[in-house]
C-alpha positions as CSV (number, residue, x, y, z in Angstrom):
1,M,-26.5,-22.6,-11.0
2,S,-23.4,-20.2,-11.0
3,N,-24.3,-16.7,-12.3
4,S,-21.0,-16.1,-14.1
5,P,-20.5,-15.9,-17.7
6,L,-17.7,-18.5,-17.6
7,G,-19.2,-21.4,-15.7
8,P,-17.5,-23.1,-12.1
9,L,-14.9,-24.3,-14.4
10,G,-14.1,-21.4,-16.2
11,V,-13.8,-19.4,-12.2
12,W,-11.4,-21.9,-11.0
13,K,-9.2,-21.4,-14.3
14,M,-9.2,-17.4,-13.8
15,L,-8.6,-17.9,-10.3
16,G,-5.7,-20.1,-10.9
17,L,-4.5,-17.7,-13.4
18,S,-4.6,-15.0,-11.1
19,L,-2.6,-16.9,-8.6
20,G,0.4,-18.0,-11.4
21,A,0.4,-14.6,-11.8
22,F,0.7,-13.3,-8.3
23,A,3.5,-16.2,-7.7
24,F,5.4,-15.0,-11.0
25,A,5.2,-11.1,-9.5
26,F,6.5,-11.8,-6.2
27,S,9.2,-13.8,-7.3
28,M,10.6,-11.4,-10.0
29,V,12.9,-9.2,-7.3
30,P,14.5,-12.2,-5.8
31,L,14.9,-13.9,-10.0
32,Y,16.2,-9.4,-10.5
33,R,18.8,-10.0,-8.2
34,I,20.1,-12.9,-9.3
35,T,20.2,-12.2,-12.5
36,C,22.0,-8.3,-11.9
37,E,24.3,-10.0,-9.4
38,K,25.3,-13.5,-11.4
39,V,24.8,-12.5,-14.7
40,F,25.6,-9.0,-15.3
41,G,28.1,-8.2,-12.3
42,I,25.5,-5.6,-10.4
43,R,25.8,-5.7,-6.7
44,L,22.6,-4.5,-5.5
45,E,23.9,-4.7,-1.7
46,K,21.9,-2.2,0.9
47,G,22.4,-2.4,4.5
48,P,25.4,-3.3,6.1
49,N,27.3,-5.1,3.8
50,A,27.2,-1.2,1.6
51,A,28.9,0.6,3.8
52,N,32.2,-1.4,3.2
53,V,32.3,0.3,-0.6
54,E,33.7,3.3,1.0
55,A,37.2,2.0,2.2
56,N,39.2,5.3,0.6
57,P,37.2,8.4,-0.3
58,N,39.9,10.3,-0.2
59,D,40.7,8.7,-3.7
60,G,40.5,12.2,-5.4
61,R,39.0,10.4,-8.0
62,W,35.8,12.0,-9.5
63,V,33.9,10.3,-12.6
64,T,30.5,12.1,-14.1
65,V,27.5,10.0,-13.9
66,Q,24.9,10.2,-16.5
67,F,21.2,9.8,-16.0
68,D,18.5,8.5,-18.2
69,G,14.8,7.1,-17.8
70,G,12.1,6.1,-19.9
71,V,8.9,4.2,-19.6
72,N,7.9,1.2,-22.2
73,S,4.9,1.4,-24.5
74,K,2.4,-0.1,-22.3
75,L,3.0,2.1,-19.5
76,P,0.8,5.3,-19.0
77,W,3.5,7.4,-17.2
78,R,6.1,9.8,-17.7
79,F,9.4,8.9,-16.2
80,A,12.9,11.8,-16.0
81,P,15.8,12.3,-14.3
82,K,15.6,15.0,-12.3
83,Q,19.6,16.0,-13.2
84,E,21.4,15.0,-16.5
85,T,24.8,14.5,-14.7
86,L,26.1,14.8,-11.3
87,R,30.4,14.9,-11.3
88,V,31.4,12.3,-8.5
89,Q,34.2,11.1,-6.0
90,V,34.9,7.6,-6.0
91,G,34.1,6.2,-2.8
92,R,31.4,8.9,-1.4
93,Q,27.7,8.2,-1.4
94,Y,25.4,10.5,-3.4
95,E,21.7,10.6,-4.4
96,A,19.9,11.6,-7.4
97,L,16.2,12.0,-8.0
98,F,13.8,10.7,-10.6
99,E,10.3,11.9,-11.1
100,A,7.3,9.9,-12.1
101,S,4.1,10.4,-13.3
102,N,0.7,8.6,-14.0
103,I,-0.8,10.2,-16.8
104,S,-3.9,7.5,-16.2
105,D,-7.2,7.5,-15.1
106,H,-6.4,4.4,-12.6
107,A,-4.2,3.0,-10.2
108,I,-1.1,1.7,-12.0
109,V,1.8,-0.6,-10.6
110,G,5.5,-0.3,-12.4
111,N,9.0,-1.8,-11.6
112,A,12.0,-0.5,-12.8
113,V,15.1,-1.9,-14.4
114,P,18.0,-0.4,-14.7
115,S,21.6,-0.7,-16.3
116,V,24.6,0.7,-16.5
117,A,27.1,1.6,-18.9
118,P,29.6,0.9,-19.8
119,A,29.1,-2.3,-18.9
120,R,32.7,-2.7,-17.5
121,A,31.3,-0.4,-15.3
122,S,28.2,-2.0,-13.8
123,R,29.9,-4.2,-11.0
124,Y,31.5,-0.9,-9.6
125,F,28.1,1.1,-9.4
126,N,26.4,0.0,-6.3
127,K,23.0,1.2,-5.5
128,T,22.6,1.5,-1.7
129,E,18.9,2.2,-1.9
130,C,16.7,2.3,-4.9
131,F,13.5,3.0,-6.1
132,C,14.5,-0.5,-8.2
133,F,14.7,-2.8,-5.4
134,T,10.1,-3.0,-5.4
135,A,7.5,-2.3,-7.5
136,Q,6.1,0.9,-7.1
137,T,2.1,2.5,-7.0
138,L,0.7,5.4,-8.8
139,E,-2.8,6.6,-8.0
140,P,-4.2,8.3,-11.3
141,G,-2.5,11.5,-11.5
142,E,0.6,11.4,-9.1
143,S,3.6,12.5,-9.2
144,R,6.2,11.5,-7.1
145,D,10.4,11.9,-6.8
146,M,12.3,8.9,-6.6
147,P,15.7,8.6,-4.4
148,V,18.8,6.5,-6.0
149,R,21.7,6.4,-3.8
150,F,24.5,4.9,-5.0
151,I,28.5,5.0,-4.2
152,V,30.9,4.4,-7.1
153,D,33.5,1.6,-6.1
154,P,37.1,3.1,-6.0
155,A,38.2,0.1,-7.9
156,L,36.6,1.5,-10.4
157,P,39.3,1.0,-13.7
158,H,41.0,4.2,-14.5
159,G,40.1,4.6,-18.1
160,V,36.5,4.9,-17.0
161,R,35.6,9.0,-16.5
162,T,32.1,8.7,-17.2
163,I,29.0,6.3,-16.2
164,T,25.7,6.0,-17.1
165,L,22.7,5.3,-15.0
166,S,19.5,3.9,-17.2
167,Y,16.1,3.2,-15.9
168,T,13.5,1.6,-17.7
169,F,10.0,1.0,-15.9
170,F,7.2,-1.6,-17.4
171,K,3.4,-2.1,-15.9
172,N,3.6,-4.6,-13.8
173,D,0.4,-6.5,-15.0
174,A,-0.4,-8.7,-12.2
175,Q,-0.1,-6.7,-9.9
176,T,-2.0,-3.7,-11.3
177,A,-4.6,-6.6,-11.8
178,A,-4.6,-7.5,-8.2
179,L,-5.0,-3.4,-7.8
180,V,-8.0,-3.2,-9.8
181,A,-9.9,-6.1,-8.7
182,R,-9.2,-5.5,-4.9
183,A,-11.0,-1.5,-5.9
184,G,-13.6,-3.1,-7.6
185,A,-14.3,-5.2,-5.2
186,G,-14.7,-2.1,-2.7
187,G,-11.6,-2.3,-1.4
188,S,-9.2,0.7,-0.9
189,V,-6.3,1.3,-3.1
190,H,-3.2,3.1,-1.5
191,A,-0.2,4.1,-3.3
192,A,2.9,2.4,-1.8
193,P,5.3,4.9,-0.2
């Protein structure tokens, strides 16, 4: 006889549900990339291809990038940009910082979803490095700076003078549950770098 209140069949169902949730969470990054690139036209290139965007850094054109950040109501974090605006020259790489704080009493995994406005500027705003590319884990009470490096493509339409980069963090229920289960089983929980 099993000591589990769920019985042997219930344990297998819970295990199957956990594996399904893990597989779903694991597939989120590629699905996110495909959605951003194919549906919204947001290029998420990083590495050697991203450097090709810096075609004409001496264009002389400047635009203002505004930053915004927030969290979904299910996520007990504070998240905000460390600067409200940044004046950037098209074709040059810049870095902006956001700060995230876990205000709960347990470790939580979150995923950031970016958006760029106006929509016609999104395909010209290239993130070369971003905390939004991977899930982020914060321990209870932990705060961390999260950088995003970006280049505004010189092909940006001349009528666009202001771009808004906004992030919303959502709780990753599947990875948080796995984190809590591992901690409950005596495993150690470490935050992602």
